[in-house]
Structures are given as C-alpha cells and as structure tokens.
Backbone as CSV, one residue per row, in Angstrom:
resi,resn,N_x,N_y,N_z,CA_x,CA_y,CA_z,C_x,C_y,C_z
1,UNK,-11.456,11.025,-13.038,-10.170,10.361,-12.808,-9.113,10.992,-13.684
2,UNK,-7.951,11.234,-13.124,-6.891,11.878,-13.875,-6.400,10.968,-14.973
3,UNK,-6.005,11.563,-16.056,-5.497,10.784,-17.178,-4.107,11.255,-17.513
4,UNK,-3.284,10.361,-18.053,-1.935,10.725,-18.455,-1.773,10.544,-19.939
5,UNK,-0.578,10.082,-20.321,-0.300,9.949,-21.744,-0.952,8.700,-22.318
6,UNK,-1.194,7.684,-21.493,-1.784,6.464,-22.002,-3.276,6.458,-21.843
7,UNK,-3.893,5.354,-22.149,-5.345,5.209,-22.080,-5.687,4.068,-21.141
8,UNK,-6.653,4.249,-20.245,-7.059,3.235,-19.302,-7.927,2.207,-20.008
9,UNK,-7.667,0.925,-19.745,-8.389,-0.156,-20.409,-8.877,-1.163,-19.381
10,UNK,-9.647,-2.148,-19.815,-10.166,-3.188,-18.935,-9.292,-4.420,-19.036
11,UNK,-8.985,-5.019,-17.916,-8.043,-6.135,-17.862,-8.666,-7.413,-18.415
12,UNK,-7.798,-8.322,-18.862,-8.258,-9.622,-19.321,-8.219,-10.661,-18.216
13,UNK,-8.027,-10.227,-16.961,-8.097,-11.084,-15.774,-7.065,-12.209,-15.814
14,UNK,-5.828,-11.898,-16.278,-4.839,-12.971,-16.390,-3.565,-12.626,-15.662
15,UNK,-2.928,-11.477,-15.988,-1.595,-11.197,-15.491,-1.567,-10.962,-13.993
16,UNK,-2.652,-10.386,-13.416,-2.592,-9.990,-12.022,-2.519,-11.178,-11.086
17,UNK,-2.856,-12.393,-11.540,-2.785,-13.562,-10.674,-1.359,-13.972,-10.389
18,UNK,-0.381,-13.461,-11.185,1.014,-13.796,-10.975,1.770,-12.602,-10.430
19,UNK,1.112,-11.827,-9.596,1.709,-10.602,-9.045,2.916,-10.923,-8.188
20,UNK,4.008,-10.171,-8.345,5.208,-10.365,-7.546,4.942,-10.000,-6.101
21,UNK,5.679,-10.656,-5.166,5.515,-10.387,-3.759,6.291,-9.155,-3.312
22,UNK,7.082,-8.538,-4.204,7.868,-7.384,-3.802,7.163,-6.091,-4.130
23,UNK,5.818,-6.151,-4.269,5.108,-4.958,-4.695,5.145,-3.868,-3.647
24,UNK,5.558,-4.284,-2.330,5.588,-3.271,-1.299,6.988,-2.772,-1.036
25,UNK,7.931,-3.128,-1.877,9.296,-2.715,-1.622,9.450,-1.229,-1.910
26,UNK,10.578,-0.661,-1.197,10.808,0.753,-1.377,11.584,1.017,-2.658
27,UNK,11.621,1.136,-3.248,12.346,1.476,-4.461,12.419,2.997,-4.598
28,UNK,-2.195,16.609,-15.532,-3.093,17.124,-14.506,-4.319,17.530,-15.268
29,UNK,-4.878,16.880,-14.390,-6.055,17.265,-15.173,-6.765,18.428,-14.516
30,UNK,-7.688,19.100,-15.259,-8.393,20.260,-14.744,-9.805,19.883,-14.368
31,UNK,-10.329,20.545,-13.334,-11.736,20.392,-12.969,-12.554,21.273,-13.900
32,UNK,-13.632,20.721,-14.424,-14.441,21.477,-15.377,-15.310,22.465,-14.627
33,UNK,-14.942,23.744,-14.697,-15.759,24.776,-14.086,-15.359,25.065,-12.662
34,UNK,-15.622,26.278,-12.191,-15.280,26.664,-10.831,-16.288,26.147,-9.832
35,UNK,-17.504,25.810,-10.242,-18.523,25.343,-9.306,-18.119,24.016,-8.694
36,UNK,-17.505,23.101,-9.481,-17.085,21.823,-8.933,-16.016,22.030,-7.876
37,UNK,-15.129,22.976,-8.087,-14.086,23.252,-7.119,-14.688,23.750,-5.818
38,UNK,-15.722,24.572,-5.888,-16.364,25.075,-4.682,-17.122,23.975,-3.965
39,UNK,-17.834,23.125,-4.714,-18.587,22.045,-4.084,-17.660,21.072,-3.381
40,UNK,-16.461,20.902,-3.903,-15.508,19.963,-3.319,-15.136,20.390,-1.903
41,UNK,-15.158,21.693,-1.632,-14.746,22.186,-0.329,-15.916,22.355,0.624
42,UNK,-17.133,22.372,0.094,-18.291,22.569,0.965,-18.501,21.377,1.864
43,UNK,-18.895,21.657,3.088,-19.236,20.589,4.006,-18.050,19.989,4.721
44,UNK,-16.840,20.474,4.496,-15.661,19.950,5.160,-15.409,20.776,6.415
45,UNK,-15.528,20.128,7.581,-15.365,20.842,8.840,-13.922,21.242,9.085
46,UNK,-12.964,20.396,8.621,-11.566,20.628,8.920,-10.825,21.312,7.783
47,UNK,-11.534,21.891,6.840,-10.892,22.535,5.706,-10.188,23.797,6.175
48,UNK,-8.948,23.957,5.742,-8.192,25.160,6.019,-7.996,25.901,4.712
49,UNK,-7.821,27.216,4.793,-7.688,28.018,3.589,-6.329,28.680,3.558
50,UNK,-5.626,28.521,2.434,-4.368,29.205,2.196,-4.562,30.058,0.958
51,UNK,-4.691,31.367,1.176,-5.004,32.246,0.057,-6.401,31.943,-0.441
52,UNK,-6.508,31.618,-1.740,-7.799,31.302,-2.325,-7.967,29.796,-2.525
53,UNK,-7.002,28.999,-2.068,-7.055,27.556,-2.273,-7.441,26.868,-0.975
54,UNK,-8.477,26.025,-1.015,-8.877,25.284,0.173,-8.006,24.042,0.295
55,UNK,-7.621,23.714,1.517,-6.800,22.541,1.775,-7.489,21.666,2.797
56,UNK,-7.291,20.363,2.664,-7.951,19.397,3.545,-6.891,18.515,4.172
57,UNK,-6.751,18.528,5.502,-5.741,17.693,6.153,-6.175,16.230,6.183
58,UNK,-5.235,15.335,5.913,-5.457,13.899,5.982,-4.439,13.319,6.965
59,UNK,-4.937,12.831,8.114,-4.053,12.311,9.159,-3.999,10.788,9.196
60,UNK,-4.857,10.114,8.443,-4.863,8.662,8.441,-5.939,8.122,7.520
61,UNK,-6.028,6.799,7.476,-7.005,6.153,6.592,-8.425,6.524,6.979
62,UNK,-8.637,6.793,8.273,-9.989,7.126,8.720,-10.504,8.415,8.091
63,UNK,-9.607,9.280,7.601,-10.036,10.528,6.961,-10.312,10.362,5.475
64,UNK,-10.157,9.157,4.947,-10.333,8.937,3.509,-11.680,8.290,3.178
65,UNK,-12.516,8.057,4.177,-13.749,7.320,3.947,-14.732,8.016,3.034
66,UNK,-14.745,9.333,3.027,-15.729,10.082,2.238,-15.205,10.493,0.865
67,UNK,-14.021,10.050,0.499,-13.419,10.451,-0.779,-13.850,9.477,-1.876
68,UNK,-14.310,10.011,-2.982,-14.667,9.203,-4.149,-13.425,9.056,-5.025
69,UNK,-12.678,7.971,-4.836,-11.420,7.794,-5.547,-11.622,7.500,-7.029
70,UNK,-12.816,7.086,-7.428,-13.055,6.772,-8.831,-13.076,8.037,-9.684
71,UNK,-13.683,9.088,-9.172,-13.782,10.341,-9.923,-12.734,11.355,-9.497
72,UNK,-11.810,10.965,-8.631,-10.807,11.889,-8.104,-9.866,12.338,-9.213
73,UNK,-9.611,13.634,-9.296,-8.720,14.193,-10.299,-7.457,14.735,-9.636
74,UNK,-6.493,15.090,-10.478,-5.254,15.653,-9.962,-5.500,16.958,-9.218
75,UNK,-6.408,17.778,-9.728,-6.732,19.038,-9.066,-7.329,18.785,-7.692
76,UNK,-8.128,17.716,-7.556,-8.665,17.360,-6.245,-7.557,16.931,-5.291
77,UNK,-6.625,16.121,-5.796,-5.547,15.609,-4.947,-4.686,16.727,-4.381
78,UNK,-4.503,17.805,-5.156,-3.639,18.895,-4.715,-4.193,19.622,-3.494
79,UNK,-5.470,19.396,-3.179,-6.072,20.067,-2.030,-5.753,19.365,-0.710
80,UNK,-5.276,18.134,-0.773,-5.041,17.374,0.447,-3.647,17.647,0.993
81,UNK,-3.554,17.682,2.327,-2.285,17.830,3.030,-2.127,16.619,3.952
82,UNK,-1.129,15.779,3.674,-0.969,14.517,4.379,-0.021,14.663,5.567
83,UNK,-0.306,13.900,6.621,0.468,13.997,7.855,1.916,13.599,7.637
84,UNK,2.160,12.549,6.846,3.520,12.098,6.569,3.514,11.296,5.265
85,UNK,4.679,10.758,4.921,4.785,10.015,3.666,3.983,8.726,3.695
86,UNK,3.892,8.081,4.855,3.132,6.835,4.949,1.653,7.067,4.681
87,UNK,1.120,8.159,5.205,-0.293,8.488,4.948,-0.489,8.819,3.475
88,UNK,0.468,9.528,2.883,0.379,9.839,1.448,0.400,8.556,0.623
89,UNK,1.227,7.579,1.031,1.270,6.309,0.298,-0.056,5.553,0.456
90,UNK,-0.606,5.524,1.660,-1.896,4.866,1.862,-2.970,5.501,0.989
91,UNK,-2.909,6.820,0.832,-3.871,7.534,0.001,-3.747,7.100,-1.463
92,UNK,-2.512,7.092,-1.981,-2.332,6.714,-3.386,-2.646,5.240,-3.619
93,UNK,-2.321,4.392,-2.660,-2.634,2.975,-2.814,-4.142,2.742,-2.768
94,UNK,-4.848,3.546,-1.977,-6.306,3.469,-1.965,-6.862,3.923,-3.310
95,UNK,-6.293,4.980,-3.861,-6.677,5.433,-5.201,-6.422,4.338,-6.226
96,UNK,-5.274,3.652,-6.081,-4.939,2.567,-6.998,-5.948,1.429,-6.902
97,UNK,-6.388,1.116,-5.700,-7.334,0.010,-5.520,-8.635,0.262,-6.279
98,UNK,-9.101,1.506,-6.255,-10.359,1.829,-6.927,-10.192,2.015,-8.432
99,UNK,-8.944,1.968,-8.896,-8.697,2.178,-10.327,-7.932,1.026,-10.964
100,UNK,-7.944,-0.149,-10.332,-7.486,-1.355,-10.988,-6.009,-1.639,-10.974
101,UNK,-5.253,-1.073,-10.024,-3.829,-1.407,-9.926,-3.401,-1.237,-8.473
102,UNK,-2.147,-1.522,-8.175,-1.615,-1.300,-6.838,-0.337,-0.485,-6.936
103,UNK,0.098,0.068,-5.822,1.216,0.998,-5.812,2.418,0.410,-5.081
104,UNK,3.577,0.953,-5.419,4.814,0.619,-4.710,5.555,1.912,-4.384
105,UNK,6.294,1.887,-3.285,7.168,3.017,-2.965,8.395,2.980,-3.870
106,UNK,8.818,4.140,-4.323,9.981,4.207,-5.206,11.007,5.181,-4.634
107,UNK,11.772,5.839,-5.506,12.913,6.635,-5.091,12.500,7.841,-4.254
108,UNK,13.407,8.275,-3.387,13.200,9.462,-2.572,14.291,10.470,-2.906
109,UNK,14.025,11.733,-2.603,15.010,12.793,-2.753,15.195,13.493,-1.413
110,UNK,16.453,13.869,-1.124,16.783,14.503,0.148,17.338,15.904,-0.096
111,UNK,17.210,16.752,0.917,17.808,18.080,0.842,19.241,18.034,1.357
112,UNK,19.879,19.193,1.471,21.287,19.231,1.880,21.476,18.792,3.327
113,UNK,20.389,18.771,4.116,20.469,18.303,5.499,20.287,16.789,5.613
114,UNK,20.028,16.141,4.494,19.788,14.710,4.529,18.359,14.334,4.849
115,UNK,17.452,15.290,4.846,16.043,15.040,5.140,15.295,14.710,3.853
116,UNK,14.419,13.729,3.911,13.626,13.345,2.741,12.557,14.405,2.494
117,UNK,12.550,14.948,1.310,11.590,15.998,0.970,10.701,15.606,-0.205
118,UNK,10.980,14.483,-0.857,10.168,14.069,-2.000,10.232,12.556,-2.161
119,UNK,9.129,11.958,-2.590,9.118,10.532,-2.881,8.156,10.240,-4.013
120,UNK,8.499,9.238,-4.801,7.649,8.782,-5.891,6.956,7.492,-5.485
121,UNK,5.687,7.398,-5.823,4.927,6.159,-5.708,4.608,5.712,-7.129
122,UNK,4.886,4.462,-7.453,4.763,3.990,-8.826,3.755,2.855,-8.916
123,UNK,3.354,2.558,-10.130,2.474,1.429,-10.402,3.217,0.122,-10.122
124,UNK,2.484,-0.920,-9.757,3.114,-2.201,-9.427,3.781,-2.846,-10.640
125,UNK,3.485,-2.371,-11.847,4.134,-2.908,-13.045,5.214,-1.981,-13.575
126,UNK,5.677,-1.055,-12.744,6.766,-0.170,-13.149,8.075,-0.946,-13.214
127,UNK,8.914,-0.603,-14.185,10.225,-1.218,-14.300,10.168,-2.671,-14.727
128,UNK,11.278,-3.368,-14.504,11.380,-4.789,-14.805,12.138,-5.477,-13.676
129,UNK,11.849,-6.747,-13.463,12.489,-7.477,-12.379,13.977,-7.651,-12.668
130,UNK,14.789,-7.423,-11.638,16.240,-7.539,-11.787,16.651,-8.997,-11.910
131,UNK,17.565,-9.259,-12.840,18.107,-10.605,-13.009,19.278,-10.775,-12.044
132,UNK,19.060,-11.522,-10.972,20.081,-11.666,-9.935,21.100,-12.759,-10.253
133,UNK,20.891,-13.516,-11.305,21.764,-14.637,-11.586,22.582,-14.460,-12.863
134,UNK,22.054,-13.768,-13.839,22.782,-13.574,-15.077,22.738,-14.810,-15.967
135,UNK,23.488,-14.765,-17.069,23.461,-15.860,-18.036,24.089,-17.136,-17.485
136,UNK,25.111,-17.008,-16.642,25.801,-18.183,-16.116,25.256,-18.624,-14.758
137,UNK,24.225,-17.961,-14.279,23.688,-18.302,-12.971,22.975,-19.648,-12.978
138,UNK,22.985,-20.281,-11.831,22.335,-21.579,-11.676,21.158,-21.424,-10.719
139,UNK,20.010,-21.833,-11.171,18.807,-21.759,-10.350,18.246,-23.153,-10.156
140,UNK,17.647,-23.369,-8.990,17.051,-24.660,-8.713,15.736,-24.839,-9.461
141,UNK,15.093,-23.740,-9.782,13.836,-23.819,-10.517,13.713,-22.606,-11.433
142,UNK,12.854,-22.725,-12.396,12.652,-21.639,-13.341,11.988,-20.446,-12.648
143,UNK,12.435,-19.229,-12.949,11.806,-18.054,-12.326,10.388,-17.856,-12.850
144,UNK,9.586,-17.255,-12.027,8.230,-16.931,-12.473,8.275,-15.846,-13.554
145,UNK,7.269,-15.842,-14.360,7.213,-14.868,-15.463,7.167,-13.452,-14.906
146,UNK,7.986,-12.582,-15.466,8.039,-11.189,-15.037,6.805,-10.471,-15.554
147,UNK,5.944,-10.025,-14.633,4.706,-9.376,-15.057,4.865,-7.860,-15.165
148,UNK,6.042,-7.343,-14.834,6.268,-5.908,-14.983,6.490,-5.564,-16.456
149,UNK,5.997,-4.404,-16.819,6.078,-4.011,-18.233,6.652,-2.614,-18.417
150,UNK,7.256,-2.036,-17.386,7.817,-0.698,-17.500,6.780,0.399,-17.498
151,UNK,5.654,0.181,-16.809,4.595,1.194,-16.753,5.134,2.479,-16.128
152,UNK,4.770,3.612,-16.706,5.281,4.912,-16.263,4.309,5.656,-15.353
153,UNK,3.160,5.081,-15.047,2.208,5.753,-14.165,2.811,5.913,-12.775
154,UNK,2.700,7.098,-12.208,3.276,7.346,-10.902,2.653,8.579,-10.267
155,UNK,2.946,8.730,-8.992,2.492,9.897,-8.231,3.689,10.431,-7.453
156,UNK,3.889,11.742,-7.489,5.020,12.360,-6.806,4.495,13.232,-5.672
157,UNK,4.983,12.983,-4.450,4.588,13.794,-3.299,5.810,14.555,-2.804
158,UNK,5.551,15.748,-2.266,6.629,16.635,-1.824,6.185,17.307,-0.532
159,UNK,7.144,17.578,0.335,6.803,18.278,1.567,6.458,19.724,1.238
160,UNK,5.463,20.293,1.936,4.987,21.626,1.592,5.877,22.712,2.198
161,UNK,5.452,23.961,2.014,6.262,25.090,2.450,6.444,25.120,3.955
162,UNK,5.457,24.607,4.692,5.560,24.624,6.152,6.561,23.606,6.679
163,UNK,6.850,22.591,5.875,7.777,21.561,6.306,7.160,20.507,7.191
164,UNK,5.830,20.518,7.332,5.158,19.574,8.210,4.156,18.679,7.480
165,UNK,3.699,19.070,6.303,2.688,18.311,5.568,3.219,17.937,4.192
166,UNK,2.630,16.876,3.637,3.020,16.390,2.311,1.879,16.615,1.336
167,UNK,2.220,16.980,0.103,1.228,17.290,-0.924,1.577,16.541,-2.208
168,UNK,0.567,16.336,-3.038,0.761,15.712,-4.349,1.214,16.778,-5.333
169,UNK,2.388,16.574,-5.912,2.944,17.543,-6.851,2.744,17.122,-8.306
170,UNK,2.615,15.828,-8.559,2.484,15.376,-9.946,1.747,14.039,-9.954
171,UNK,0.925,13.826,-10.949,0.202,12.571,-11.125,0.202,12.193,-12.591
172,UNK,0.723,11.020,-12.901,0.685,10.468,-14.249,-0.122,9.181,-14.175
173,UNK,-1.290,9.178,-14.786,-2.196,8.036,-14.700,-2.288,7.302,-16.035
174,UNK,-1.252,7.424,-16.862,-1.263,6.764,-18.161,-0.626,5.393,-18.077
175,UNK,-1.416,4.368,-17.839,-0.899,3.006,-17.716,-0.672,2.400,-19.096
176,UNK,0.388,1.616,-19.208,0.700,0.945,-20.470,0.277,-0.524,-20.437
177,UNK,-0.649,-0.865,-19.583,-1.109,-2.247,-19.434,-2.594,-2.235,-19.117
178,UNK,-3.181,-3.400,-19.121,-4.591,-3.533,-18.784,-4.753,-3.503,-17.275
179,UNK,-5.755,-2.775,-16.807,-6.008,-2.702,-15.377,-6.887,-3.865,-14.949
180,UNK,-6.948,-4.105,-13.647,-7.622,-5.276,-13.092,-9.084,-4.954,-12.801
181,UNK,-9.999,-5.871,-13.062,-11.407,-5.639,-12.720,-11.596,-5.458,-11.220
182,UNK,-12.648,-4.763,-10.860,-12.897,-4.449,-9.455,-12.984,-5.700,-8.587
183,UNK,-13.611,-6.761,-9.092,-13.834,-7.943,-8.270,-12.552,-8.712,-7.979
184,UNK,-11.476,-8.445,-8.733,-10.227,-9.165,-8.535,-9.076,-8.276,-8.075
185,UNK,-9.309,-6.989,-7.899,-8.216,-6.090,-7.549,-7.656,-6.415,-6.165
186,UNK,-8.454,-7.028,-5.303,-7.978,-7.392,-3.979,-6.917,-8.468,-3.986
187,UNK,-6.718,-9.144,-5.122,-5.704,-10.187,-5.216,-4.321,-9.634,-5.548
188,UNK,-4.238,-8.364,-5.919,-2.928,-7.764,-6.152,-2.156,-7.707,-4.842
189,UNK,-0.840,-7.941,-4.935,-0.025,-8.029,-3.718,-0.101,-6.762,-2.875
190,UNK,-0.231,-5.603,-3.522,-0.305,-4.355,-2.775,-1.576,-4.195,-1.975
191,UNK,-2.595,-5.001,-2.253,-3.868,-4.899,-1.543,-4.195,-6.148,-0.733
192,UNK,-3.370,-7.178,-0.844,-3.630,-8.406,-0.097,-3.160,-8.251,1.346
193,UNK,-4.057,-8.232,2.266,-3.690,-8.160,3.672,-4.888,-8.563,4.522
194,UNK,-4.580,-9.007,5.736,-5.611,-9.427,6.673,-5.936,-8.264,7.612
195,UNK,-7.206,-7.994,7.774,-7.614,-6.968,8.725,-7.573,-7.544,10.137
196,UNK,-7.736,-6.691,11.120,-7.673,-7.127,12.520,-8.755,-8.165,12.829
197,UNK,-9.920,-8.021,12.214,-11.002,-8.979,12.457,-10.638,-10.352,11.892
198,UNK,-10.022,-10.368,10.716,-9.598,-11.640,10.132,-8.529,-12.314,10.992
199,UNK,-7.584,-11.525,11.496,-6.524,-12.083,12.343,-7.106,-12.655,13.627
200,UNK,-8.049,-11.938,14.222,-8.670,-12.427,15.452,-9.433,-13.725,15.209
201,UNK,-10.179,-13.793,14.104,-10.916,-15.012,13.784,-9.965,-16.171,13.510
202,UNK,-8.859,-15.903,12.814,-7.876,-16.941,12.544,-7.263,-17.472,13.831
203,UNK,-6.888,-16.576,14.742,-6.287,-17.002,16.003,-7.259,-17.841,16.835
204,UNK,-8.527,-17.463,16.830,-9.523,-18.226,17.587,-9.689,-19.637,17.019
205,UNK,-9.696,-19.756,15.696,-9.869,-21.065,15.071,-8.647,-21.946,15.278
206,UNK,-7.462,-21.341,15.158,-6.240,-22.127,15.387,-6.117,-22.510,16.854
207,UNK,-6.613,-21.660,17.749,-6.561,-21.951,19.176,-7.373,-23.159,19.591
208,UNK,-8.368,-23.518,18.796,-9.191,-24.694,19.119,-8.778,-25.910,18.298
209,UNK,-7.610,-25.812,17.623,-7.068,-26.973,16.948,-7.343,-27.088,15.469
210,UNK,-7.852,-26.038,14.831,-8.116,-26.083,13.395,-6.824,-25.727,12.656
211,UNK,-6.458,-26.498,11.651,-5.215,-26.275,10.920,-5.328,-25.042,10.028
212,UNK,-4.187,-24.386,9.707,-4.227,-23.196,8.843,-4.898,-23.432,7.492
213,UNK,-4.636,-24.557,6.778,-5.352,-24.747,5.506,-6.868,-24.803,5.679
214,UNK,-7.313,-25.421,6.787,-8.753,-25.468,7.033,-9.304,-24.092,7.381
215,UNK,-8.479,-23.287,8.063,-8.901,-21.924,8.380,-9.099,-21.124,7.100
216,UNK,-8.146,-21.240,6.169,-8.273,-20.505,4.912,-9.469,-21.001,4.108
217,UNK,-9.695,-22.306,4.136,-10.865,-22.856,3.440,-12.152,-22.299,4.026
218,UNK,-12.155,-22.069,5.343,-13.336,-21.484,5.985,-13.562,-20.052,5.507
219,UNK,-12.471,-19.262,5.413,-12.598,-17.896,4.899,-13.124,-17.910,3.461
220,UNK,-12.586,-18.815,2.641,-13.024,-18.892,1.246,-14.478,-19.298,1.149
221,UNK,-14.915,-20.213,2.026,-16.309,-20.631,2.009,-17.247,-19.503,2.391
222,UNK,-16.852,-18.704,3.374,-17.702,-17.583,3.792,-17.771,-16.497,2.723
223,UNK,-16.662,-16.312,1.975,-16.607,-15.250,0.968,-17.150,-15.689,-0.386
224,UNK,-17.420,-16.971,-0.550,-17.929,-17.449,-1.825,-16.852,-17.827,-2.816
225,UNK,-15.668,-18.190,-2.328,-14.581,-18.599,-3.211,-13.286,-17.882,-2.888
226,UNK,-12.161,-18.484,-3.280,-10.845,-17.897,-2.989,-10.655,-16.544,-3.651
227,UNK,-11.282,-16.335,-4.816,-11.117,-15.064,-5.513,-11.757,-13.907,-4.772
228,UNK,-12.620,-14.194,-3.821,-13.292,-13.144,-3.052,-12.628,-12.892,-1.703
229,UNK,-11.544,-13.616,-1.403,-10.798,-13.401,-0.163,-9.638,-12.460,-0.466
230,UNK,-9.493,-11.417,0.326,-8.486,-10.395,0.050,-7.097,-10.766,0.547
231,UNK,-6.826,-12.035,0.729,-5.490,-12.501,1.080,-5.392,-13.961,0.687
232,UNK,-4.159,-14.456,0.568,-3.963,-15.858,0.231,-3.329,-16.588,1.410
233,UNK,-3.024,-17.871,1.217,-2.490,-18.655,2.324,-1.111,-18.164,2.746
234,UNK,-0.323,-17.674,1.802,1.002,-17.160,2.164,0.868,-15.964,3.087
235,UNK,-0.071,-15.048,2.789,-0.296,-13.914,3.676,-0.705,-14.377,5.067
236,UNK,-1.520,-15.420,5.122,-1.975,-15.923,6.417,-0.820,-16.517,7.211
237,UNK,0.058,-17.276,6.534,1.212,-17.845,7.219,2.174,-16.752,7.691
238,UNK,2.308,-15.675,6.922,3.160,-14.561,7.350,2.624,-13.916,8.620
239,UNK,1.310,-13.745,8.690,0.708,-13.168,9.891,0.882,-14.113,11.068
240,UNK,0.718,-15.420,10.834,0.927,-16.394,11.905,2.350,-16.332,12.441
241,UNK,3.312,-16.180,11.539,4.706,-16.105,11.967,4.945,-14.858,12.824
242,UNK,4.346,-13.730,12.445,4.491,-12.519,13.238,3.844,-12.674,14.607
243,UNK,2.698,-13.350,14.659,2.034,-13.564,15.936,2.882,-14.443,16.853
244,UNK,3.520,-15.438,16.292,4.357,-16.322,17.109,5.603,-15.620,17.600
245,UNK,6.157,-14.715,16.790,7.355,-13.992,17.201,7.074,-13.057,18.366
246,UNK,5.829,-12.624,18.504,5.482,-11.749,19.623,5.563,-12.475,20.964
247,UNK,5.430,-13.784,20.943,5.469,-14.567,22.168,6.906,-15.050,22.394
248,UNK,7.583,-14.482,23.393,8.964,-14.842,23.674,9.040,-16.253,24.242
249,UNK,9.977,-17.078,23.799,10.167,-18.386,24.413,10.569,-18.242,25.878
250,UNK,10.312,-19.288,26.669,10.590,-19.223,28.104,12.061,-18.982,28.380
251,UNK,12.947,-19.686,27.665,14.381,-19.531,27.911,14.844,-18.128,27.587
252,UNK,14.396,-17.583,26.456,14.807,-16.234,26.078,14.269,-15.211,27.069
253,UNK,13.047,-15.414,27.521,12.482,-14.507,28.515,13.231,-14.562,29.836
254,UNK,13.666,-15.757,30.233,14.419,-15.893,31.484,15.763,-15.183,31.389
255,UNK,16.465,-15.344,30.263,17.743,-14.657,30.090,17.550,-13.142,30.073
256,UNK,16.484,-12.684,29.456,16.214,-11.256,29.449,15.962,-10.718,30.844
257,UNK,15.255,-11.493,31.656,14.997,-11.083,33.043,16.297,-11.015,33.834
258,UNK,17.192,-11.989,33.645,18.465,-11.989,34.362,19.357,-10.832,33.918
259,UNK,19.332,-10.519,32.616,20.118,-9.380,32.149,19.615,-8.081,32.760
260,UNK,18.291,-7.969,32.930,17.737,-6.780,33.578,18.217,-6.671,35.018
261,UNK,18.248,-7.800,35.733,18.746,-7.786,37.111,20.221,-7.382,37.159
262,UNK,21.014,-7.868,36.201,22.436,-7.537,36.186,22.665,-6.047,35.943
263,UNK,21.815,-5.442,35.130,21.972,-4.007,34.871,21.678,-3.172,36.108
264,UNK,20.867,-3.726,37.016,20.522,-3.005,38.242,21.470,-3.345,39.401
265,UNK,22.051,-4.533,39.379,22.905,-4.986,40.471,24.262,-5.383,39.899
266,UNK,25.330,-4.593,40.179,26.661,-4.910,39.643,27.194,-6.263,40.124
267,UNK,26.754,-6.753,41.277,27.232,-8.020,41.808,26.523,-9.228,41.200
268,UNK,25.546,-8.980,40.358,24.779,-10.064,39.746,25.552,-10.619,38.551
269,UNK,25.673,-11.942,38.462,26.339,-12.556,37.320,25.647,-13.864,36.973
C-alpha cells in the first residue's frame, strides 16, 4: 500500500458514525525489485504495452475484481488506463474502501479549450465544513459536529497523451486521522449504497404492504445487525423517492401525451 507523509493507524470506531452526507459532492512508492513488476503484468489478457511499460485498461467496476487493493502501490496504479473520470473515481473509492476511508471528488483543471484534463479525488475528511450562517446566523438546531480534519490524502488523475484514457499521476496516502476498521467501513457515506438486489428485495416487500422501517429491520436481521448493513434508512428512503419519481402521475402523463399530439398536429390545442 502506498504511503505518504503521514502514518496509517487503526480507528477507534467513533468518528465515522457521524459521517457527513456530502461525501459525494464535487468539490510514490516504489515496487521492490523488477520481478514484482513483471509478475504484475503476467496473465493479463488485455494488457497493452507502451514502450517498456505495461498498461492495463479499466473500463468499469467489472474490471477491478482481480485487483488486490490492500497491497496496491502507486507504481501499480500508474499501469492502469481508465475509460473516463467516473471509472477513475470508482477505482480510487474502491481503493479507499479496502484501506479504511472513503473518497470525494474535488477540484478539476481545464485546458484552453475548456476541456477537463485533470481532477483530484480527496479523502472524506479533507478540508473543513463551510459555515453557512456565520456568527450572527440563526439556526433551528445545533449543527452536527464537523468530522473533517483537513486530511491531505488525495489522488490526482490526468488524461493521457492519447486524450482518451485517464491515468493516476500522483497519490498521497498520508492520512492525518484514524482509519475505519474493515467491518465498519461500509457505514461511511461514500460506501453506503443499495445494490440492485437490495432494491429489488425492498420493492417486493413494500409491494406486499410491509412498511419501510420494517423492511430495514428485515435487512438488519438478515445481516446480523445494523452495523453489518451497507446502507441506512435515509439511503433506503432516497432510493424509494427515486423509484417513485420514475412513475409519472396520470395527469402529468396525459398532458405529456397531448403536448406530443400538438407537436405533430398544428390544429391541436
């Protein structure tokens, strides 16, 4: 695992439970010996070679299944060529999951044409929460404790010479905070999400009249407790809201149908 200026430590299992919900907002080490570098490229069917450096294309999450993110180093990361920035972010967030933190998108840089050519991905504890109210501001309730500590760990990706693939240009893995234990890392906001199977099971249970709190209790019972479920009730309600928005109300659908007829027939009103 790549290391930076700081030292990786074991978490006390406290701060990550108060993770902010804005963790998804947009805002080197050397391999020991040449044999490890050669073994890293062996057995890869889709490996391409540029000069003496082997490169491995990554087109989606399905191409990351065989990667050991725990022992992954900066030199290993430089071999990957990502399809786009979203795939590069999924890669770094997957790396973060196996190393006790979560990632957020940060600043981007553009060329003279206005095209994005570089982006930073940062630790979820980077920076500090903005005070939107100030000293004279009035709040209905006390704000939650700011769990950000100005961590400087980050990953920088840049578009390659071809202009079609993204590569890791810099990795700083020196965290200034305690990392989260493996059994609780799924509770970080950057990793809390429902998979398609969970959504399907939730929809089936709600379809037969089971309330959302009872549905979540069922997930917790199957997983052996809420701490073993990779999402919370708020995530479940967000998914429910998205599912409901997909179903157009009858009145809105009727107006949409009439507007379509009007676009085809000038005499329609």
